[in-house]
N, CA and C atoms of all chains as a GROMACS GRO file, in nm:
protein
  633
    1MET      N    1   9.809  15.394  12.463
    1MET     CA    2   9.843  15.271  12.422
    1MET      C    3   9.743  15.180  12.361
    2ILE      N    4   9.764  15.105  12.272
    2ILE     CA    5   9.693  15.007  12.214
    2ILE      C    6   9.610  14.909  12.320
    3GLU      N    7   9.511  14.901  12.277
    3GLU     CA    8   9.424  14.788  12.388
    3GLU      C    9   9.432  14.681  12.328
    4ILE      N   10   9.398  14.564  12.432
    4ILE     CA   11   9.400  14.432  12.395
    4ILE      C   12   9.305  14.381  12.298
    5PRO      N   13   9.188  14.436  12.251
    5PRO     CA   14   9.118  14.418  12.119
    5PRO      C   15   9.180  14.467  11.995
    6GLY      N   16   9.265  14.550  12.026
    6GLY     CA   17   9.361  14.607  11.880
    6GLY      C   18   9.466  14.490  11.872
    7TYR      N   19   9.530  14.428  11.997
    7TYR     CA   20   9.628  14.356  11.953
    7TYR      C   21   9.557  14.212  11.911
    8ILE      N   22   9.478  14.180  11.980
    8ILE     CA   23   9.366  14.067  11.892
    8ILE      C   24   9.342  14.082  11.781
    9TYR      N   25   9.292  14.192  11.730
    9TYR     CA   26   9.265  14.248  11.592
    9TYR      C   27   9.392  14.179  11.512
   10TRP      N   28   9.496  14.256  11.534
   10TRP     CA   29   9.634  14.229  11.460
   10TRP      C   30   9.644  14.073  11.471
   11LEU      N   31   9.655  14.014  11.602
   11LEU     CA   32   9.668  13.859  11.579
   11LEU      C   33   9.588  13.791  11.486
   12THR      N   34   9.477  13.813  11.495
   12THR     CA   35   9.370  13.749  11.364
   12THR      C   36   9.428  13.749  11.261
   13ARG      N   37   9.444  13.882  11.223
   13ARG     CA   38   9.472  13.899  11.052
   13ARG      C   39   9.663  13.830  11.068
   14THR      N   40   9.715  13.843  11.135
   14THR     CA   41   9.850  13.735  11.124
   14THR      C   42   9.861  13.604  11.092
   15THR      N   43   9.749  13.601  11.217
   15THR     CA   44   9.693  13.418  11.200
   15THR      C   45   9.658  13.361  11.050
   16PHE      N   46   9.545  13.456  10.988
   16PHE     CA   47   9.510  13.397  10.898
   16PHE      C   48   9.603  13.435  10.771
   17ILE      N   49   9.698  13.512  10.788
   17ILE     CA   50   9.818  13.522  10.694
   17ILE      C   51   9.873  13.415  10.688
   18PHE      N   52   9.918  13.371  10.808
   18PHE     CA   53   9.995  13.269  10.799
   18PHE      C   54   9.885  13.105  10.753
   19TRP      N   55   9.792  13.123  10.778
   19TRP     CA   56   9.741  12.990  10.740
   19TRP      C   57   9.692  12.990  10.580
   20ALA      N   58   9.713  13.146  10.540
   20ALA     CA   59   9.667  13.143  10.388
   20ALA      C   60   9.812  13.048  10.301
   21ILE      N   61   9.952  13.110  10.386
   21ILE     CA   62  10.078  13.076  10.354
   21ILE      C   63  10.098  12.920  10.363
   22CYS      N   64  10.028  12.850  10.466
   22CYS     CA   65  10.038  12.721  10.509
   22CYS      C   66   9.952  12.656  10.392
   23LEU      N   67   9.829  12.696  10.348
   23LEU     CA   68   9.736  12.648  10.254
   23LEU      C   69   9.798  12.654  10.126
   24LEU      N   70   9.882  12.742  10.100
   24LEU     CA   71   9.954  12.734   9.955
   24LEU      C   72  10.027  12.650   9.961
   25VAL      N   73  10.108  12.626  10.056
   25VAL     CA   74  10.215  12.508  10.057
   25VAL      C   75  10.145  12.393  10.081
   26VAL      N   76  10.007  12.386  10.127
   26VAL     CA   77   9.960  12.224  10.100
   26VAL      C   78   9.936  12.254   9.952
   27ALA      N   79   9.851  12.340   9.887
   27ALA     CA   80   9.840  12.314   9.734
   27ALA      C   81   9.964  12.278   9.639
   28LEU      N   82  10.055  12.380   9.667
   28LEU     CA   83  10.179  12.380   9.580
   28LEU      C   84  10.263  12.272   9.601
   29LEU      N   85  10.308  12.220   9.708
   29LEU     CA   86  10.392  12.106   9.785
   29LEU      C   87  10.329  12.003   9.837
   30PRO      N   88  10.300  11.898   9.766
   30PRO     CA   89  10.240  11.771   9.841
   30PRO      C   90  10.290  11.726   9.936
   31ASP      N   91  10.428  11.732   9.910
   31ASP     CA   92  10.547  11.665   9.981
   31ASP      C   93  10.549  11.696  10.145
   32TYR      N   94  10.536  11.837  10.108
   32TYR     CA   95  10.491  11.888  10.269
   32TYR      C   96  10.361  11.932  10.350
   33ARG      N   97  10.278  11.834  10.294
   33ARG     CA   98  10.120  11.855  10.353
   33ARG      C   99  10.125  11.846  10.499
   34PRO      N  100  10.181  11.708  10.564
   34PRO     CA  101  10.204  11.715  10.718
   34PRO      C  102  10.241  11.829  10.799
   35ILE      N  103  10.375  11.887  10.743
   35ILE     CA  104  10.418  11.984  10.798
   35ILE      C  105  10.329  12.105  10.819
   36ALA      N  106  10.282  12.137  10.652
   36ALA     CA  107  10.180  12.248  10.668
   36ALA      C  108  10.052  12.204  10.740
   37PHE      N  109   9.980  12.111  10.779
   37PHE     CA  110   9.876  12.089  10.855
   37PHE      C  111   9.932  12.111  11.001
   38GLY      N  112  10.019  12.048  11.028
   38GLY     CA  113  10.086  12.064  11.179
   38GLY      C  114  10.106  12.189  11.220
   39LEU      N  115  10.158  12.269  11.129
   39LEU     CA  116  10.162  12.419  11.145
   39LEU      C  117  10.013  12.501  11.186
   40ILE      N  118   9.936  12.448  11.081
   40ILE     CA  119   9.794  12.505  11.108
   40ILE      C  120   9.730  12.477  11.222
   41ALA      N  121   9.734  12.339  11.263
   41ALA     CA  122   9.667  12.286  11.366
   41ALA      C  123   9.755  12.351  11.515
   42GLY      N  124   9.870  12.344  11.521
   42GLY     CA  125   9.940  12.396  11.624
   42GLY      C  126   9.882  12.590  11.634
   43SER      N  127   9.886  12.659  11.518
   43SER     CA  128   9.886  12.795  11.561
   43SER      C  129   9.739  12.839  11.571
   44ALA      N  130   9.639  12.723  11.492
   44ALA     CA  131   9.497  12.722  11.564
   44ALA      C  132   9.493  12.726  11.692
   45VAL      N  133   9.541  12.632  11.748
   45VAL     CA  134   9.526  12.602  11.909
   45VAL      C  135   9.611  12.738  11.986
   46SER      N  136   9.728  12.783  11.944
   46SER     CA  137   9.784  12.903  12.005
   46SER      C  138   9.666  13.005  11.986
   47TYR      N  139   9.636  13.033  11.857
   47TYR     CA  140   9.538  13.122  11.869
   47TYR      C  141   9.366  13.120  11.985
   48VAL      N  142   9.357  13.005  11.983
   48VAL     CA  143   9.247  13.021  12.071
   48VAL      C  144   9.252  13.074  12.188
   49ASN      N  145   9.387  12.974  12.238
   49ASN     CA  146   9.470  12.998  12.387
   49ASN      C  147   9.474  13.153  12.411
   50THR      N  148   9.516  13.187  12.335
   50THR     CA  149   9.595  13.372  12.328
   50THR      C  150   9.415  13.428  12.356
   51LYS      N  151   9.321  13.410  12.286
   51LYS     CA  152   9.172  13.455  12.308
   51LYS      C  153   9.145  13.435  12.427
   52TYR      N  154   9.155  13.317  12.481
   52TYR     CA  155   9.084  13.273  12.592
   52TYR      C  156   9.190  13.346  12.707
   53LEU      N  157   9.317  13.332  12.710
   53LEU     CA  158   9.390  13.434  12.778
   53LEU      C  159   9.365  13.578  12.794
   54ALA      N  160   9.332  13.660  12.677
   54ALA     CA  161   9.299  13.794  12.681
   54ALA      C  162   9.158  13.793  12.771
   55ARG      N  163   9.062  13.689  12.766
   55ARG     CA  164   8.917  13.724  12.829
   55ARG      C  165   8.938  13.714  12.980
   56LYS      N  166   9.088  13.595  13.049
   56LYS     CA  167   9.083  13.599  13.153
   56LYS      C  168   9.149  13.726  13.203
   57VAL      N  169   9.243  13.764  13.111
   57VAL     CA  170   9.314  13.885  13.183
   57VAL      C  171   9.212  13.993  13.202
   58ARG      N  172   9.149  14.003  13.132
   58ARG     CA  173   9.032  14.112  13.126
   58ARG      C  174   8.963  14.105  13.220
   59LEU      N  175   8.909  13.964  13.291
   59LEU     CA  176   8.833  13.943  13.382
   59LEU      C  177   8.891  14.004  13.513
   60ILE      N  178   9.029  13.931  13.514
   60ILE     CA  179   9.090  13.941  13.645
   60ILE      C  180   9.104  14.091  13.666
   61THR      N  181   9.161  14.179  13.573
   61THR     CA  182   9.170  14.349  13.624
   61THR      C  183   9.058  14.400  13.631
   62ASP      N  184   8.911  14.346  13.577
   62ASP     CA  185   8.806  14.421  13.577
   62ASP      C  186   8.755  14.393  13.727
   63ALA      N  187   8.780  14.260  13.778
   63ALA     CA  188   8.763  14.240  13.905
   63ALA      C  189   8.825  14.310  14.017
   64ALA      N  190   8.967  14.317  13.981
   64ALA     CA  191   9.081  14.427  14.084
   64ALA      C  192   9.050  14.570  14.057
   65ALA      N  193   8.959  14.604  13.948
   65ALA     CA  194   8.943  14.750  13.935
   65ALA      C  195   8.776  14.766  14.041
   66ASN      N  196   8.694  14.672  14.045
   66ASN     CA  197   8.584  14.706  14.098
   66ASN      C  198   8.589  14.637  14.208
   67GLY      N  199   8.687  14.588  14.286
   67GLY     CA  200   8.710  14.532  14.405
   67GLY      C  201   8.645  14.409  14.424
   68GLU      N  202   8.606  14.318  14.297
   68GLU     CA  203   8.488  14.187  14.313
   68GLU      C  204   8.611  14.088  14.331
   69LYS      N  205   8.554  13.956  14.396
   69LYS     CA  206   8.635  13.814  14.402
   69LYS      C  207   8.658  13.754  14.245
   70LYS      N  208   8.777  13.729  14.254
   70LYS     CA  209   8.816  13.666  14.094
   70LYS      C  210   8.693  13.524  14.070
   71LYS      N  211   8.660  13.540  13.961
   71LYS     CA  212   8.606  13.373  13.957
   71LYS      C  213   8.694  13.304  13.903
   72ARG      N  214   8.638  13.153  13.951
   72ARG     CA  215   8.740  13.062  13.934
   72ARG      C  216   8.728  12.987  13.832
   73GLY      N  217   8.826  12.939  13.763
   73GLY     CA  218   8.836  12.852  13.631
   73GLY      C  219   8.939  12.742  13.655
   74LEU      N  220   8.984  12.668  13.521
   74LEU     CA  221   9.066  12.583  13.524
   74LEU      C  222   9.187  12.654  13.506
   75GLY      N  223   9.198  12.764  13.464
   75GLY     CA  224   9.312  12.857  13.396
   75GLY      C  225   9.426  12.765  13.313
   76PHE      N  226   9.554  12.776  13.365
   76PHE     CA  227   9.622  12.723  13.304
   76PHE      C  228   9.616  12.584  13.202
   77SER      N  229   9.545  12.493  13.326
   77SER     CA  230   9.505  12.348  13.284
   77SER      C  231   9.451  12.331  13.152
   78GLN      N  232   9.333  12.437  13.125
   78GLN     CA  233   9.263  12.402  13.026
   78GLN      C  234   9.361  12.477  12.908
   79ARG      N  235   9.439  12.541  12.914
   79ARG     CA  236   9.534  12.597  12.776
   79ARG      C  237   9.616  12.427  12.772
   80ALA      N  238   9.694  12.423  12.842
   80ALA     CA  239   9.760  12.289  12.844
   80ALA      C  240   9.662  12.171  12.786
   81ALA      N  241   9.563  12.158  12.827
   81ALA     CA  242   9.518  12.044  12.791
   81ALA      C  243   9.456  12.054  12.652
   82VAL      N  244   9.420  12.168  12.595
   82VAL     CA  245   9.382  12.154  12.457
   82VAL      C  246   9.536  12.161  12.371
   83SER      N  247   9.668  12.206  12.425
   83SER     CA  248   9.745  12.201  12.363
   83SER      C  249   9.807  12.043  12.352
   84VAL      N  250   9.776  11.974  12.464
   84VAL     CA  251   9.815  11.842  12.453
   84VAL      C  252   9.726  11.772  12.350
   85ALA      N  253   9.571  11.795  12.350
   85ALA     CA  254   9.461  11.726  12.263
   85ALA      C  255   9.544  11.747  12.123
   86ALA      N  256   9.602  11.855  12.100
   86ALA     CA  257   9.641  11.884  11.942
   86ALA      C  258   9.728  11.759  11.924
   87VAL      N  259   9.833  11.772  12.046
   87VAL     CA  260   9.966  11.658  12.015
   87VAL      C  261   9.908  11.522  11.968
   88ILE      N  262   9.807  11.505  12.060
   88ILE     CA  263   9.746  11.363  12.055
   88ILE      C  264   9.708  11.317  11.927
   89LEU      N  265   9.642  11.409  11.871
   89LEU     CA  266   9.568  11.428  11.719
   89LEU      C  267   9.716  11.402  11.622
   90ALA      N  268   9.826  11.458  11.655
   90ALA     CA  269   9.941  11.430  11.574
   90ALA      C  270  10.010  11.295  11.600
   91VAL      N  271  10.010  11.243  11.722
   91VAL     CA  272  10.051  11.101  11.765
   91VAL      C  273   9.942  11.011  11.713
   92LYS      N  274   9.832  11.016  11.685
   92LYS     CA  275   9.713  10.935  11.637
   92LYS      C  276   9.737  10.926  11.492
   93PHE      N  277   9.731  11.044  11.415
   93PHE     CA  278   9.754  11.111  11.281
   93PHE      C  279   9.868  11.128  11.214
   94PRO      N  280  10.006  11.047  11.225
   94PRO     CA  281  10.106  11.099  11.187
   94PRO      C  282  10.159  11.142  11.031
   95GLN      N  283  10.026  11.079  10.965
   95GLN     CA  284  10.008  11.060  10.810
   95GLN      C  285   9.946  11.215  10.794
   96TRP      N  286   9.876  11.285  10.861
   96TRP     CA  287   9.867  11.404  10.828
   96TRP      C  288   9.902  11.522  10.925
   97PHE      N  289   9.980  11.486  11.010
   97PHE     CA  290  10.044  11.595  11.092
   97PHE      C  291  10.136  11.566  11.174
   98GLU      N  292  10.238  11.656  11.117
   98GLU     CA  293  10.369  11.644  11.172
   98GLU      C  294  10.384  11.682  11.322
   99MET      N  295  10.451  11.603  11.419
   99MET     CA  296  10.433  11.664  11.526
   99MET      C  297  10.518  11.737  11.578
  100TYR      N  298  10.667  11.742  11.514
  100TYR     CA  299  10.710  11.871  11.544
  100TYR      C  300  10.700  11.998  11.508
  101ALA      N  301  10.613  12.010  11.387
  101ALA     CA  302  10.595  12.119  11.355
  101ALA      C  303  10.475  12.147  11.434
  102LEU      N  304  10.375  12.092  11.479
  102LEU     CA  305  10.269  12.141  11.560
  102LEU      C  306  10.333  12.184  11.695
  103ALA      N  307  10.413  12.100  11.753
  103ALA     CA  308  10.463  12.131  11.894
  103ALA      C  309  10.516  12.283  11.879
  104GLY      N  310  10.597  12.302  11.756
  104GLY     CA  311  10.674  12.421  11.764
  104GLY      C  312  10.569  12.524  11.740
  105SER      N  313  10.459  12.522  11.656
  105SER     CA  314  10.379  12.647  11.613
  105SER      C  315  10.276  12.666  11.744
  106LEU      N  316  10.312  12.586  11.835
  106LEU     CA  317  10.236  12.609  11.966
  106LEU      C  318  10.248  12.766  12.024
  107VAL      N  319  10.374  12.789  11.999
  107VAL     CA  320  10.413  12.924  12.061
  107VAL      C  321  10.426  13.035  11.963
  108PHE      N  322  10.304  13.000  11.838
  108PHE     CA  323  10.326  13.097  11.722
  108PHE      C  324  10.234  13.253  11.787
  109ALA      N  325  10.152  13.208  11.852
  109ALA     CA  326  10.064  13.343  11.900
  109ALA      C  327  10.178  13.425  11.999
  110PRO      N  328  10.202  13.401  12.087
  110PRO     CA  329  10.286  13.491  12.191
  110PRO      C  330  10.420  13.538  12.124
  111PHE      N  331  10.503  13.474  12.038
  111PHE     CA  332  10.601  13.535  11.984
  111PHE      C  333  10.559  13.628  11.884
  112ALA      N  334  10.409  13.627  11.778
  112ALA     CA  335  10.355  13.703  11.695
  112ALA      C  336  10.298  13.817  11.776
  113LEU      N  337  10.261  13.833  11.906
  113LEU     CA  338  10.242  13.933  11.995
  113LEU      C  339  10.326  14.009  12.014
  114ILE      N  340  10.451  13.969  12.030
  114ILE     CA  341  10.585  14.038  12.048
  114ILE      C  342  10.615  14.128  11.933
  115VAL      N  343  10.578  14.075  11.805
  115VAL     CA  344  10.618  14.152  11.698
  115VAL      C  345  10.528  14.243  11.674
  116ILE      N  346  10.404  14.238  11.703
  116ILE     CA  347  10.276  14.304  11.666
  116ILE      C  348  10.295  14.407  11.780
  117GLY      N  349  10.327  14.382  11.919
  117GLY     CA  350  10.344  14.508  12.038
  117GLY      C  351  10.460  14.606  11.994
  118PHE      N  352  10.586  14.565  11.918
  118PHE     CA  353  10.675  14.650  11.874
  118PHE      C  354  10.641  14.731  11.771
  119ILE      N  355  10.549  14.640  11.692
  119ILE     CA  356  10.537  14.747  11.550
  119ILE      C  357  10.433  14.843  11.595
  120LEU      N  358  10.338  14.811  11.667
  120LEU     CA  359  10.215  14.891  11.716
  120LEU      C  360  10.272  15.045  11.797
  121SER      N  361  10.338  14.968  11.893
  121SER     CA  362  10.408  15.077  11.960
  121SER      C  363  10.518  15.185  11.878
  122ARG      N  364  10.575  15.144  11.802
  122ARG     CA  365  10.690  15.209  11.715
  122ARG      C  366  10.555  15.301  11.608
  123HIS      N  367  10.452  15.235  11.588
  123HIS     CA  368  10.373  15.312  11.512
  123HIS      C  369  10.274  15.435  11.585
  124GLU      N  370  10.280  15.386  11.715
  124GLU     CA  371  10.178  15.475  11.792
  124GLU      C  372  10.271  15.591  11.849
  125GLU      N  373  10.419  15.561  11.888
  125GLU     CA  374  10.529  15.655  11.883
  125GLU      C  375  10.535  15.772  11.797
  126ARG      N  376  10.528  15.723  11.629
  126ARG     CA  377  10.582  15.823  11.536
  126ARG      C  378  10.417  15.916  11.533
  127ASN      N  379  10.306  15.830  11.551
  127ASN     CA  380  10.164  15.898  11.528
  127ASN      C  381  10.160  16.045  11.644
  128SER      N  382  10.209  16.001  11.767
  128SER     CA  383  10.223  16.099  11.845
  128SER      C  384  10.316  16.192  11.842
  129ALA      N  385  10.444  16.203  11.776
  129ALA     CA  386  10.567  16.271  11.750
  129ALA      C  387  10.468  16.383  11.631
  130ASN      N  388  10.393  16.302  11.537
  130ASN     CA  389  10.371  16.386  11.420
  130ASN      C  390  10.241  16.468  11.461
  131GLU      N  391  10.163  16.431  11.594
  131GLU     CA  392  10.089  16.533  11.649
  131GLU      C  393  10.129  16.632  11.722
  132ARG      N  394  10.238  16.637  11.772
  132ARG     CA  395  10.324  16.703  11.842
  132ARG      C  396  10.387  16.804  11.759
  133GLY      N  397  10.392  16.773  11.633
  133GLY     CA  398  10.465  16.860  11.504
  133GLY      C  399  10.608  16.854  11.521
  134GLU      N  400  10.648  16.762  11.592
  134GLU     CA  401  10.828  16.700  11.600
  134GLU      C  402  10.869  16.667  11.443
  135LYS      N  403  10.813  16.631  11.361
  135LYS     CA  404  10.868  16.595  11.242
  135LYS      C  405  10.862  16.717  11.125
  136ASN      N  406  10.766  16.774  11.175
  136ASN     CA  407  10.750  16.890  11.042
  136ASN      C  408  10.855  17.038  11.111
  137ALA      N  409  10.873  16.980  11.224
  137ALA     CA  410  10.985  17.123  11.254
  137ALA      C  411  11.134  17.105  11.211
  138MET      N  412  11.593  10.339  12.776
  138MET     CA  413  11.492  10.456  12.720
  138MET      C  414  11.386  10.478  12.808
  139GLY      N  415  11.310  10.353  12.839
  139GLY     CA  416  11.174  10.387  12.948
  139GLY      C  417  11.176  10.451  13.038
  140ALA      N  418  11.280  10.413  13.140
  140ALA     CA  419  11.263  10.505  13.306
  140ALA      C  420  11.337  10.619  13.240
  141LEU      N  421  11.435  10.659  13.186
  141LEU     CA  422  11.483  10.797  13.119
  141LEU      C  423  11.391  10.869  13.078
  142ALA      N  424  11.320  10.818  13.006
  142ALA     CA  425  11.235  10.915  12.911
  142ALA      C  426  11.093  10.934  13.022
  143PHE      N  427  11.082  10.867  13.120
  143PHE     CA  428  10.960  10.944  13.213
  143PHE      C  429  11.026  11.036  13.310
  144ILE      N  430  11.154  11.024  13.327
  144ILE     CA  431  11.240  11.134  13.423
  144ILE      C  432  11.263  11.256  13.349
  145ALA      N  433  11.276  11.249  13.192
  145ALA     CA  434  11.269  11.356  13.119
  145ALA      C  435  11.160  11.416  13.126
  146ALA      N  436  11.037  11.358  13.082
  146ALA     CA  437  10.902  11.441  13.086
  146ALA      C  438  10.874  11.480  13.247
  147ALA      N  439  10.897  11.415  13.360
  147ALA     CA  440  10.887  11.504  13.472
  147ALA      C  441  10.945  11.597  13.502
  148ILE      N  442  11.081  11.588  13.470
  148ILE     CA  443  11.149  11.702  13.485
  148ILE      C  444  11.086  11.823  13.383
  149ALA      N  445  11.085  11.793  13.283
  149ALA     CA  446  11.021  11.915  13.153
  149ALA      C  447  10.905  11.980  13.234
  150VAL      N  448  10.811  11.896  13.256
  150VAL     CA  449  10.704  11.951  13.320
  150VAL      C  450  10.678  12.037  13.460
  151GLY      N  451  10.790  11.952  13.523
  151GLY     CA  452  10.809  12.028  13.669
  151GLY      C  453  10.864  12.139  13.655
  152LEU      N  454  10.992  12.129  13.601
  152LEU     CA  455  11.056  12.315  13.610
  152LEU      C  456  10.996  12.375  13.528
  153GLY      N  457  10.937  12.339  13.427
  153GLY     CA  458  10.842  12.460  13.337
  153GLY      C  459  10.730  12.515  13.407
  154ALA      N  460  10.679  12.439  13.504
  154ALA     CA  461  10.530  12.475  13.563
  154ALA      C  462  10.600  12.561  13.686
  155LEU      N  463  10.718  12.516  13.744
  155LEU     CA  464  10.780  12.629  13.868
  155LEU      C  465  10.802  12.732  13.823
  156GLY      N  466  10.865  12.738  13.692
  156GLY     CA  467  10.928  12.881  13.678
  156GLY      C  468  10.815  12.975  13.646
  157ALA      N  469  10.716  12.921  13.566
  157ALA     CA  470  10.595  12.982  13.492
  157ALA      C  471  10.500  13.032  13.630
  158GLY      N  472  10.478  12.907  13.728
  158GLY     CA  473  10.383  12.936  13.836
  158GLY      C  474  10.456  13.100  13.929
  159ILE      N  475  10.590  13.101  13.936
  159ILE     CA  476  10.629  13.210  14.015
  159ILE      C  477  10.600  13.326  13.913
  160GLY      N  478  10.649  13.333  13.818
  160GLY     CA  479  10.662  13.445  13.700
  160GLY      C  480  10.523  13.492  13.674
  161ASN      N  481  10.401  13.392  13.667
  161ASN     CA  482  10.285  13.408  13.640
  161ASN      C  483  10.218  13.493  13.779
  162GLY      N  484  10.267  13.440  13.905
  162GLY     CA  485  10.216  13.491  14.043
  162GLY      C  486  10.274  13.645  14.045
  163LEU      N  487  10.379  13.657  13.974
  163LEU     CA  488  10.466  13.805  14.016
  163LEU      C  489  10.389  13.884  13.933
  164ILE      N  490  10.375  13.860  13.811
  164ILE     CA  491  10.282  13.952  13.736
  164ILE      C  492  10.167  13.982  13.758
  165VAL      N  493  10.082  13.876  13.794
  165VAL     CA  494   9.952  13.901  13.816
  165VAL      C  495   9.911  14.001  13.954
  166SER      N  496  10.004  13.953  14.044
  166SER     CA  497  10.022  14.031  14.193
  166SER      C  498  10.024  14.177  14.158
  167LYS      N  499  10.142  14.198  14.072
  167LYS     CA  500  10.171  14.342  14.082
  167LYS      C  501  10.070  14.415  13.965
  168THR      N  502   9.990  14.356  13.906
  168THR     CA  503   9.907  14.390  13.785
  168THR      C  504   9.794  14.446  13.882
  169VAL      N  505   9.760  14.353  13.952
  169VAL     CA  506   9.600  14.377  14.027
  169VAL      C  507   9.666  14.490  14.138
  170GLU      N  508   9.797  14.471  14.205
  170GLU     CA  509   9.807  14.575  14.275
  170GLU      C  510   9.826  14.707  14.246
  171GLY      N  511   9.888  14.729  14.072
  171GLY     CA  512   9.833  14.862  14.021
  171GLY      C  513   9.702  14.923  13.983
  172VAL      N  514   9.656  14.827  13.933
  172VAL     CA  515   9.530  14.862  13.934
  172VAL      C  516   9.462  14.901  14.029
  173ALA      N  517   9.468  14.802  14.131
  173ALA     CA  518   9.412  14.869  14.276
  173ALA      C  519   9.426  15.000  14.320
  174ARG      N  520   9.532  15.056  14.294
  174ARG     CA  521   9.604  15.180  14.312
  174ARG      C  522   9.558  15.289  14.216
  175GLN      N  523   9.577  15.248  14.124
  175GLN     CA  524   9.556  15.325  13.982
  175GLN      C  525   9.429  15.281  13.885
  176PRO      N  526   9.308  15.296  13.906
  176PRO     CA  527   9.213  15.232  13.824
  176PRO      C  528   9.215  15.284  13.706
  177GLU      N  529   9.263  15.406  13.680
  177GLU     CA  530   9.272  15.491  13.532
  177GLU      C  531   9.352  15.419  13.463
  178ALA      N  532   9.462  15.334  13.504
  178ALA     CA  533   9.563  15.290  13.439
  178ALA      C  534   9.551  15.153  13.401
  179LYS      N  535   9.425  15.121  13.447
  179LYS     CA  536   9.365  14.977  13.372
  179LYS      C  537   9.400  14.920  13.258
  180SER      N  538   9.375  14.982  13.143
  180SER     CA  539   9.379  14.932  12.997
  180SER      C  540   9.524  14.896  12.969
  181THR      N  541   9.635  15.001  13.021
  181THR     CA  542   9.780  14.973  13.003
  181THR      C  543   9.823  14.876  13.083
  182LEU      N  544   9.800  14.876  13.168
  182LEU     CA  545   9.826  14.756  13.252
  182LEU      C  546   9.799  14.624  13.241
  183GLN      N  547   9.670  14.607  13.190
  183GLN     CA  548   9.544  14.515  13.134
  183GLN      C  549   9.676  14.445  13.018
  184THR      N  550   9.687  14.548  12.911
  184THR     CA  551   9.793  14.518  12.774
  184THR      C  552   9.928  14.449  12.812
  185LEU      N  553   9.995  14.510  12.935
  185LEU     CA  554  10.121  14.465  12.954
  185LEU      C  555  10.117  14.332  13.004
  186MET      N  556  10.018  14.283  13.131
  186MET     CA  557   9.989  14.169  13.163
  186MET      C  558   9.973  14.053  13.050
  187PHE      N  559   9.869  14.118  12.938
  187PHE     CA  560   9.811  13.999  12.858
  187PHE      C  561   9.968  13.965  12.772
  188ILE      N  562  10.023  14.051  12.729
  188ILE     CA  563  10.183  13.984  12.673
  188ILE      C  564  10.274  13.931  12.762
  189GLY      N  565  10.286  13.970  12.871
  189GLY     CA  566  10.361  13.920  12.989
  189GLY      C  567  10.324  13.772  12.996
  190VAL      N  568  10.180  13.771  13.050
  190VAL     CA  569  10.152  13.595  13.076
  190VAL      C  570  10.142  13.510  12.959
  191GLY      N  571  10.139  13.580  12.826
  191GLY     CA  572  10.140  13.494  12.702
  191GLY      C  573  10.277  13.440  12.694
  192LEU      N  574  10.368  13.527  12.741
  192LEU     CA  575  10.508  13.490  12.688
  192LEU      C  576  10.538  13.363  12.814
  193VAL      N  577  10.543  13.414  12.918
  193VAL     CA  578  10.580  13.311  13.048
  193VAL      C  579  10.468  13.191  12.986
  194GLU      N  580  10.344  13.189  12.976
  194GLU     CA  581  10.299  13.050  12.958
  194GLU      C  582  10.349  12.966  12.845
  195ALA      N  583  10.412  13.074  12.756
  195ALA     CA  584  10.449  12.946  12.652
  195ALA      C  585  10.557  12.862  12.680
  196LEU      N  586  10.615  12.856  12.774
  196LEU     CA  587  10.731  12.782  12.800
  196LEU      C  588  10.662  12.650  12.871
  197PRO      N  589  10.592  12.665  12.981
  197PRO     CA  590  10.523  12.532  13.033
  197PRO      C  591  10.441  12.474  12.929
  198ILE      N  592  10.380  12.538  12.844
  198ILE     CA  593  10.281  12.466  12.736
  198ILE      C  594  10.386  12.382  12.650
  199ILE      N  595  10.485  12.425  12.605
  199ILE     CA  596  10.589  12.360  12.547
  199ILE      C  597  10.672  12.230  12.609
  200GLY      N  598  10.667  12.282  12.751
  200GLY     CA  599  10.720  12.178  12.841
  200GLY      C  600  10.624  12.057  12.863
  201VAL      N  601  10.471  12.092  12.866
  201VAL     CA  602  10.380  11.971  12.890
  201VAL      C  603  10.354  11.885  12.732
  202VAL      N  604  10.404  11.972  12.629
  202VAL     CA  605  10.374  11.897  12.517
  202VAL      C  606  10.484  11.806  12.477
  203LEU      N  607  10.616  11.847  12.537
  203LEU     CA  608  10.755  11.772  12.540
  203LEU      C  609  10.744  11.661  12.602
  204ALA      N  610  10.696  11.664  12.691
  204ALA     CA  611  10.686  11.562  12.836
  204ALA      C  612  10.568  11.433  12.773
  205PHE      N  613  10.450  11.494  12.676
  205PHE     CA  614  10.377  11.434  12.651
  205PHE      C  615  10.458  11.355  12.524
  206ILE      N  616  10.540  11.417  12.473
  206ILE     CA  617  10.617  11.330  12.332
  206ILE      C  618  10.706  11.233  12.416
  207PHE      N  619  10.769  11.279  12.527
  207PHE     CA  620  10.884  11.160  12.580
  207PHE      C  621  10.773  11.053  12.649
  208TYR      N  622  10.671  11.083  12.696
  208TYR     CA  623  10.588  10.957  12.731
  208TYR      C  624  10.527  10.880  12.639
  209SER      N  625  10.504  10.947  12.522
  209SER     CA  626  10.454  10.871  12.425
  209SER      C  627  10.559  10.774  12.374
  210GLN      N  628  10.670  10.830  12.352
  210GLN     CA  629  10.796  10.753  12.302
  210GLN      C  630  10.842  10.662  12.414
  211ALA      N  631  10.816  10.628  12.510
  211ALA     CA  632  10.873  10.547  12.604
  211ALA      C  633  10.836  10.424  12.583
   0.00000   0.00000   0.00000
């Protein structure tokens, strides 16, 4: 099974491609700039939250495997605070960031992870079938 | 609009947090139980927990953000 660093690698690539598309919109369609900036800010926050979550998951499972106590942290509050900070940015500067685009793109990374997981598992299944020689039979 | 917006914000945060709390608790407890039983399955369980927790946490984050939007427009 593909491990967390593999998912993070593909999530990083997907997020960068998404930002590139948004920056193209910024360059080519000036009327839609606030929406594109909102999407970029929301997906950036979502990406940071997901990377932080991956680190926390690794710490929790390592602690469980080694029989250690879990280290304390702010947990969900930290991720929610970063998201609210991004929305405050949109409330304070509506001429730069579209609030609804920003709020909507805060769930970019979780939904991208589902798609990435689906594609990676299909790819892995196909590779393992090839290794067993099922395709050539 | 004022009082209703505050009630809407409270419901969005409260119910979102309640559901996510129960969901996260179940995911983490089962994963820790699985890792403690079978440490060799750690990486598989880690990945599944990562995707599960990420999905479960998307809802309360949206709830908090919506509540803040209601609050700022009240």
